[in-house]
VEXTOR-121565 format. One record per residue (C-alpha): residue in one letter; y, x, z; residue number from 1. Coordinates in Angstrom, 1 decimal. Layout:
// VEXTOR-121565
residuo A | py Y | px X | pz Z | num NUM;
...
END
This chain:
// VEXTOR-121565
residuo M | py 1.7 | px -33.8 | pz -2.4 | num 1;
residuo S | py -0.6 | px -34.9 | pz -5.2 | num 2;
residuo G | py -3.8 | px -33.0 | pz -5.9 | num 3;
residuo Y | py -2.8 | px -32.4 | pz -9.5 | num 4;
residuo T | py 0.4 | px -30.7 | pz -8.4 | num 5;
residuo K | py -1.3 | px -28.4 | pz -6.0 | num 6;
residuo F | py -4.1 | px -27.6 | pz -8.5 | num 7;
residuo K | py -1.7 | px -26.7 | pz -11.2 | num 8;
residuo M | py 0.4 | px -24.6 | pz -8.9 | num 9;
residuo Y | py -2.5 | px -22.5 | pz -7.5 | num 10;
residuo F | py -4.3 | px -22.3 | pz -10.8 | num 11;
residuo E | py -1.3 | px -20.7 | pz -12.4 | num 12;
residuo T | py -1.0 | px -18.3 | pz -9.4 | num 13;
residuo F | py -4.7 | px -17.5 | pz -9.7 | num 14;
residuo G | py -4.2 | px -16.7 | pz -13.4 | num 15;
residuo I | py -1.3 | px -14.3 | pz -12.7 | num 16;
residuo L | py -3.4 | px -12.5 | pz -10.1 | num 17;
residuo V | py -6.4 | px -12.2 | pz -12.5 | num 18;
residuo I | py -4.1 | px -10.7 | pz -15.2 | num 19;
residuo T | py -2.7 | px -8.3 | pz -12.6 | num 20;
residuo I | py -6.2 | px -7.2 | pz -11.6 | num 21;
residuo L | py -7.2 | px -6.7 | pz -15.3 | num 22;
residuo Y | py -4.1 | px -4.7 | pz -15.9 | num 23;
residuo L | py -4.7 | px -2.4 | pz -12.9 | num 24;
residuo I | py -8.3 | px -1.8 | pz -13.9 | num 25;
residuo R | py -7.2 | px -0.7 | pz -17.4 | num 26;
residuo V | py -4.5 | px 1.6 | pz -15.9 | num 27;
residuo V | py -6.9 | px 3.2 | pz -13.3 | num 28;
residuo K | py -9.6 | px 3.8 | pz -15.9 | num 29;
residuo R | py -7.0 | px 5.2 | pz -18.3 | num 30;
residuo K | py -8.0 | px 2.9 | pz -21.1 | num 31;
residuo P | py -5.5 | px 2.3 | pz -23.9 | num 32;
residuo I | py -3.8 | px -1.0 | pz -24.1 | num 33;
residuo I | py -2.9 | px -0.6 | pz -27.7 | num 34;
residuo T | py -5.0 | px 1.2 | pz -30.3 | num 35;
residuo L | py -3.1 | px 2.7 | pz -33.3 | num 36;
residuo K | py -6.0 | px 3.6 | pz -35.5 | num 37;
residuo D | py -5.1 | px 1.1 | pz -38.2 | num 38;
residuo V | py -1.3 | px 1.9 | pz -38.1 | num 39;
residuo F | py -1.1 | px 5.7 | pz -38.1 | num 40;
residuo G | py -4.5 | px 6.9 | pz -39.3 | num 41;
residuo K | py -4.8 | px 10.6 | pz -38.6 | num 42;
residuo K | py -1.6 | px 10.9 | pz -36.6 | num 43;
residuo Q | py -2.8 | px 8.3 | pz -34.2 | num 44;
residuo E | py -3.9 | px 10.7 | pz -31.5 | num 45;
residuo R | py -0.4 | px 12.1 | pz -31.2 | num 46;
residuo Y | py 1.3 | px 8.7 | pz -30.8 | num 47;
residuo Q | py -1.4 | px 7.0 | pz -28.9 | num 48;
residuo T | py -0.6 | px 8.3 | pz -25.5 | num 49;
residuo R | py 3.2 | px 7.8 | pz -25.9 | num 50;
residuo V | py 2.8 | px 4.2 | pz -27.1 | num 51;
residuo N | py 0.3 | px 3.3 | pz -24.4 | num 52;
residuo L | py 2.5 | px 4.8 | pz -21.7 | num 53;
residuo V | py 5.5 | px 2.7 | pz -22.9 | num 54;
residuo A | py 3.2 | px -0.4 | pz -23.2 | num 55;
residuo K | py 1.8 | px 0.1 | pz -19.7 | num 56;
residuo I | py 5.3 | px 0.5 | pz -18.2 | num 57;
residuo I | py 6.6 | px -2.6 | pz -20.0 | num 58;
residuo L | py 3.5 | px -4.7 | pz -19.2 | num 59;
residuo G | py 3.6 | px -3.5 | pz -15.6 | num 60;
residuo L | py 7.2 | px -4.5 | pz -15.2 | num 61;
residuo L | py 6.5 | px -8.0 | pz -16.7 | num 62;
residuo I | py 3.6 | px -8.4 | pz -14.3 | num 63;
residuo I | py 5.7 | px -7.4 | pz -11.3 | num 64;
residuo V | py 8.5 | px -9.9 | pz -12.2 | num 65;
residuo S | py 6.0 | px -12.7 | pz -12.7 | num 66;
residuo N | py 4.3 | px -12.0 | pz -9.4 | num 67;
residuo V | py 7.6 | px -11.9 | pz -7.5 | num 68;
residuo E | py 8.9 | px -15.0 | pz -9.2 | num 69;
residuo A | py 5.8 | px -17.2 | pz -9.1 | num 70;
residuo T | py 3.2 | px -15.9 | pz -6.7 | num 71;
residuo V | py 5.3 | px -14.9 | pz -3.7 | num 72;
residuo P | py 7.0 | px -18.3 | pz -3.1 | num 73;
residuo R | py 3.6 | px -20.1 | pz -3.6 | num 74;
residuo M | py 1.9 | px -17.8 | pz -1.1 | num 75;
residuo L | py 4.7 | px -18.5 | pz 1.4 | num 76;
residuo D | py 4.1 | px -22.2 | pz 0.9 | num 77;
residuo L | py 0.4 | px -21.9 | pz 1.5 | num 78;
residuo P | py 0.6 | px -22.6 | pz 5.3 | num 79;
residuo Y | py 2.6 | px -25.8 | pz 4.5 | num 80;
residuo V | py -0.1 | px -27.0 | pz 2.1 | num 81;
residuo I | py -3.0 | px -26.2 | pz 4.5 | num 82;
residuo R | py -1.3 | px -28.1 | pz 7.3 | num 83;
residuo H | py 0.1 | px -30.9 | pz 5.1 | num 84;
residuo E | py 3.6 | px -30.3 | pz 6.4 | num 85;
residuo Y | py 5.8 | px -31.1 | pz 3.5 | num 86;
residuo K | py 9.6 | px -31.4 | pz 3.7 | num 87;
residuo T | py 11.0 | px -34.8 | pz 2.8 | num 88;
residuo F | py 14.3 | px -35.2 | pz 0.9 | num 89;
residuo E | py 16.0 | px -38.3 | pz -0.5 | num 90;
residuo G | py 19.1 | px -38.7 | pz -2.5 | num 91;
residuo Y | py 20.5 | px -39.2 | pz -6.0 | num 92;
residuo T | py 19.8 | px -37.0 | pz -9.0 | num 93;
residuo T | py 22.7 | px -35.0 | pz -10.1 | num 94;
residuo S | py 21.1 | px -33.5 | pz -13.2 | num 95;
residuo R | py 18.8 | px -34.8 | pz -15.9 | num 96;
residuo S | py 15.5 | px -33.7 | pz -17.3 | num 97;
residuo M | py 14.4 | px -35.3 | pz -20.5 | num 98;
residuo G | py 11.3 | px -33.2 | pz -21.4 | num 99;
residuo K | py 9.1 | px -33.9 | pz -24.4 | num 100;
residuo S | py 8.4 | px -37.5 | pz -23.8 | num 101;
residuo D | py 8.2 | px -40.3 | pz -21.2 | num 102;
residuo I | py 4.7 | px -39.3 | pz -20.2 | num 103;
residuo N | py 4.1 | px -38.7 | pz -16.5 | num 104;
residuo G | py 2.3 | px -35.3 | pz -16.9 | num 105;
residuo Y | py 5.2 | px -33.1 | pz -17.9 | num 106;
residuo E | py 7.0 | px -30.8 | pz -15.6 | num 107;
residuo R | py 10.6 | px -31.8 | pz -14.8 | num 108;
residuo N | py 13.3 | px -29.6 | pz -13.2 | num 109;
residuo F | py 16.4 | px -31.3 | pz -11.7 | num 110;
residuo N | py 18.7 | px -31.5 | pz -8.7 | num 111;
residuo I | py 18.8 | px -34.1 | pz -6.0 | num 112;
residuo K | py 21.8 | px -34.5 | pz -3.7 | num 113;
residuo N | py 22.4 | px -36.4 | pz -0.5 | num 114;
residuo E | py 25.5 | px -36.4 | pz 1.8 | num 115;
residuo D | py 24.6 | px -33.0 | pz 3.3 | num 116;
residuo E | py 22.9 | px -30.8 | pz 0.7 | num 117;
residuo E | py 21.6 | px -30.5 | pz -2.8 | num 118;
residuo I | py 18.2 | px -29.0 | pz -3.8 | num 119;
residuo H | py 16.7 | px -28.0 | pz -7.1 | num 120;
residuo I | py 13.1 | px -29.2 | pz -7.5 | num 121;
residuo T | py 10.2 | px -29.2 | pz -10.0 | num 122;
residuo T | py 7.9 | px -32.2 | pz -10.2 | num 123;
residuo Y | py 5.7 | px -34.1 | pz -12.6 | num 124;
residuo T | py 7.4 | px -37.5 | pz -13.2 | num 125;
residuo Y | py 8.9 | px -39.6 | pz -15.9 | num 126;
residuo R | py 12.2 | px -39.0 | pz -17.6 | num 127;
residuo V | py 15.0 | px -38.3 | pz -15.1 | num 128;
residuo E | py 18.6 | px -39.4 | pz -15.6 | num 129;
residuo V | py 21.7 | px -38.7 | pz -13.4 | num 130;
residuo G | py 22.1 | px -41.2 | pz -10.6 | num 131;
residuo I | py 18.4 | px -42.1 | pz -10.0 | num 132;
residuo Y | py 17.6 | px -42.6 | pz -6.3 | num 133;
residuo M | py 14.5 | px -40.5 | pz -5.3 | num 134;
residuo K | py 12.5 | px -39.7 | pz -2.2 | num 135;
residuo V | py 10.3 | px -36.6 | pz -2.6 | num 136;
residuo N | py 8.0 | px -34.4 | pz -0.6 | num 137;
residuo Y | py 8.5 | px -30.8 | pz -1.5 | num 138;
residuo L | py 7.5 | px -27.3 | pz -0.6 | num 139;
residuo P | py 10.4 | px -25.2 | pz 0.8 | num 140;
residuo H | py 9.8 | px -21.9 | pz -1.0 | num 141;
residuo S | py 8.6 | px -22.9 | pz -4.5 | num 142;
residuo K | py 10.5 | px -26.2 | pz -4.5 | num 143;
residuo L | py 7.5 | px -28.0 | pz -6.1 | num 144;
residuo A | py 7.7 | px -31.7 | pz -5.3 | num 145;
residuo T | py 5.9 | px -35.0 | pz -5.5 | num 146;
residuo V | py 7.9 | px -38.2 | pz -6.0 | num 147;
residuo I | py 7.2 | px -40.7 | pz -3.2 | num 148;
residuo Y | py 9.8 | px -43.4 | pz -4.2 | num 149;
residuo R | py 12.0 | px -43.8 | pz -7.2 | num 150;
residuo S | py 14.6 | px -46.4 | pz -8.1 | num 151;
residuo D | py 16.3 | px -46.4 | pz -11.4 | num 152;
residuo R | py 18.9 | px -48.8 | pz -10.1 | num 153;
residuo P | py 21.4 | px -47.5 | pz -7.5 | num 154;
residuo D | py 21.6 | px -50.9 | pz -5.7 | num 155;
residuo E | py 18.0 | px -50.9 | pz -4.6 | num 156;
END
């Protein structure tokens, strides 16, 4: 697994955790998330608590969803990263991922299928078309992968 891939994955996870901690600090200290002084003027005190309660609930739900969706699979993959025990999969792509350009740094999401199974992975690679043969190392929970071998021609 490339160093860039691991850095990006855990940097994003760290960012989500920092946002969660900042949110919890504001909730525990009962500080408002939104100030309504400019919007309502004198009526602001009456609406301030209601608006902040709704904002805290919505923001809390968004943080919970992002933590479950991003952080939990990455934390489950942490033992694999520490021990350098990545799963290897090889097969032909069954979906395409064009992205913004043909630069190697963009995140691509696509499926790879062999005789037995098909997996959906995320990796940083060039443009992906259907029928490209790839061999990848990937993490089992987050499905983040690094391309080991790639052949654009099926006869190679």
